[in-house]
One Martini backbone bead per residue (centre of mass of N, CA, C, O) as a GRO file, in nm:
protein
  104
    1MET     BB    1  10.875   8.283  22.907
    2GLU     BB    2  10.852   8.474  23.190
    3VAL     BB    3  10.988   8.776  23.263
    4ILE     BB    4  11.171   8.856  23.569
    5LEU     BB    5  11.219   9.144  23.780
    6ARG     BB    6  11.460   9.229  24.043
    7ALA     BB    7  11.445   9.517  24.266
    8SER     BB    8  11.611   9.791  24.437
    9VAL     BB    9  11.486  10.077  24.606
   10SER     BB   10  11.434  10.394  24.690
   11LEU     BB   11  11.220  10.640  24.769
   12ASP     BB   12  11.362  10.809  24.508
   13GLY     BB   13  11.425  10.577  24.279
   14LYS     BB   14  11.691  10.437  24.349
   15LEU     BB   15  11.923  10.217  24.280
   16LEU     BB   16  12.011   9.910  24.439
   17THR     BB   17  12.197   9.693  24.580
   18LYS     BB   18  12.206   9.402  24.756
   19ALA     BB   19  12.341   9.575  25.000
   20GLY     BB   20  12.198   9.880  24.981
   21LYS     BB   21  12.353  10.040  24.774
   22PRO     BB   22  12.426  10.257  24.551
   23SER     BB   23  12.407  10.258  24.217
   24LYS     BB   24  12.588  10.324  23.904
   25ARG     BB   25  12.372  10.139  23.748
   26GLY     BB   26  12.146  10.056  23.541
   27ILE     BB   27  11.902   9.912  23.349
   28PRO     BB   28  11.879   9.792  23.059
   29VAL     BB   29  11.639   9.856  22.833
   30ALA     BB   30  11.648   9.589  22.681
   31ARG     BB   31  11.589   9.420  22.936
   32LEU     BB   32  11.316   9.566  23.020
   33ARG     BB   33  11.143   9.496  22.759
   34ASN     BB   34  11.130   9.170  22.838
   35VAL     BB   35  10.963   9.236  23.083
   36ALA     BB   36  10.654   9.128  23.256
   37GLN     BB   37  10.772   9.146  23.556
   38LEU     BB   38  10.791   9.353  23.858
   39PHE     BB   39  11.001   9.357  24.148
   40LEU     BB   40  10.986   9.576  24.422
   41THR     BB   41  11.213   9.705  24.671
   42ILE     BB   42  11.134   9.933  24.915
   43HIS     BB   43  11.334  10.164  25.085
   44PRO     BB   44  11.376  10.369  25.387
   45LEU     BB   45  11.545  10.570  25.176
   46ILE     BB   46  11.780  10.821  25.066
   47ALA     BB   47  12.011  10.860  24.808
   48GLY     BB   48  12.053  11.058  24.596
   49GLY     BB   49  12.181  11.212  24.350
   50ASN     BB   50  12.323  11.220  24.020
   51SER     BB   51  12.510  10.945  24.059
   52THR     BB   52  12.240  10.795  24.096
   53ALA     BB   53  12.059  10.550  23.983
   54THR     BB   54  11.806  10.432  23.820
   55LEU     BB   55  11.658  10.191  23.652
   56LEU     BB   56  11.759  10.343  23.357
   57GLY     BB   57  11.958  10.557  23.505
   58LEU     BB   58  12.051  10.849  23.494
   59PRO     BB   59  11.976  11.140  23.556
   60GLY     BB   60  11.821  11.269  23.244
   61GLN     BB   61  11.724  10.961  23.138
   62PHE     BB   62  11.458  10.941  23.222
   63LEU     BB   63  11.245  10.771  23.058
   64PRO     BB   64  11.324  10.719  22.727
   65HIS     BB   65  11.087  10.512  22.739
   66ASP     BB   66  10.801  10.337  22.689
   67LEU     BB   67  10.660  10.210  23.002
   68GLU     BB   68  10.386  10.009  23.094
   69TRP     BB   69  10.231   9.978  23.421
   70GLU     BB   70  10.080   9.762  23.662
   71LEU     BB   71   9.954   9.734  23.971
   72LEU     BB   72   9.900   9.442  24.170
   73SER     BB   73  10.094   9.461  24.442
   74THR     BB   74  10.131   9.497  24.804
   75SER     BB   75  10.387   9.491  25.078
   76LYS     BB   76  10.495   9.455  25.401
   77GLY     BB   77  10.796   9.463  25.560
   78SER     BB   78  11.079   9.461  25.703
   79GLY     BB   79  11.209   9.767  25.801
   80GLY     BB   80  10.998   9.933  25.601
   81THR     BB   81  10.937   9.771  25.364
   82ILE     BB   82  10.831   9.747  25.012
   83THR     BB   83  10.635   9.548  24.801
   84ALA     BB   84  10.615   9.545  24.441
   85ARG     BB   85  10.384   9.442  24.176
   86TYR     BB   86  10.432   9.430  23.827
   87ARG     BB   87  10.273   9.473  23.506
   88ARG     BB   88  10.263   9.478  23.180
   89LYS     BB   89  10.100   9.640  22.966
   90GLU     BB   90   9.890   9.611  22.723
   91LEU     BB   91   9.897   9.679  22.399
   92ARG     BB   92   9.653   9.867  22.259
   93ALA     BB   93   9.483   9.900  21.989
   94ARG     BB   94   9.377  10.140  21.800
   95PRO     BB   95   9.114  10.252  21.666
   96ALA     BB   96   9.001  10.320  21.380
   97SER     BB   97   8.938  10.582  21.207
   98ARG     BB   98   8.697  10.761  21.070
   99ARG     BB   99   8.611  10.853  20.759
  100SER     BB  100   8.500  11.114  20.607
  101PRO     BB  101   8.319  11.209  20.364
  102ALA     BB  102   8.361  11.361  20.083
  103VAL     BB  103   8.314  11.688  19.983
  104ALA     BB  104   8.188  11.838  19.677
   0.00000   0.00000   0.00000
C-alpha cells in the first residue's frame, strides 16, 4: 500500500496545524521515509521564527537526511492557497565505473 502524507505549510516552509497555526513539532523523519507521495497545501502567510518547525523539525536541523522528490502537479485553491503533489524519486543505481587496465 502506497503511503501518502498530507501537510500544510506557510510560504516560508513552516509546518502548520490543521487550524492553520504554526506547529511546534516537525514530522518524524522515520515517518517521512515511508511516504511515497506528499500533498502540500501552501498557505499565503509567513510563519517565521526559529521556534516554528519545518516539515522535518526546527530550523538548524533542516533536511538532515536525503529525501528526493519530484513535483507532479500544482493547483490554486481558495483564499490564495496552492496545493502541490510530490512523488518520491526512485533511487537509481549508479552504473559501475569501468576499471582501467593496470599498466605494467
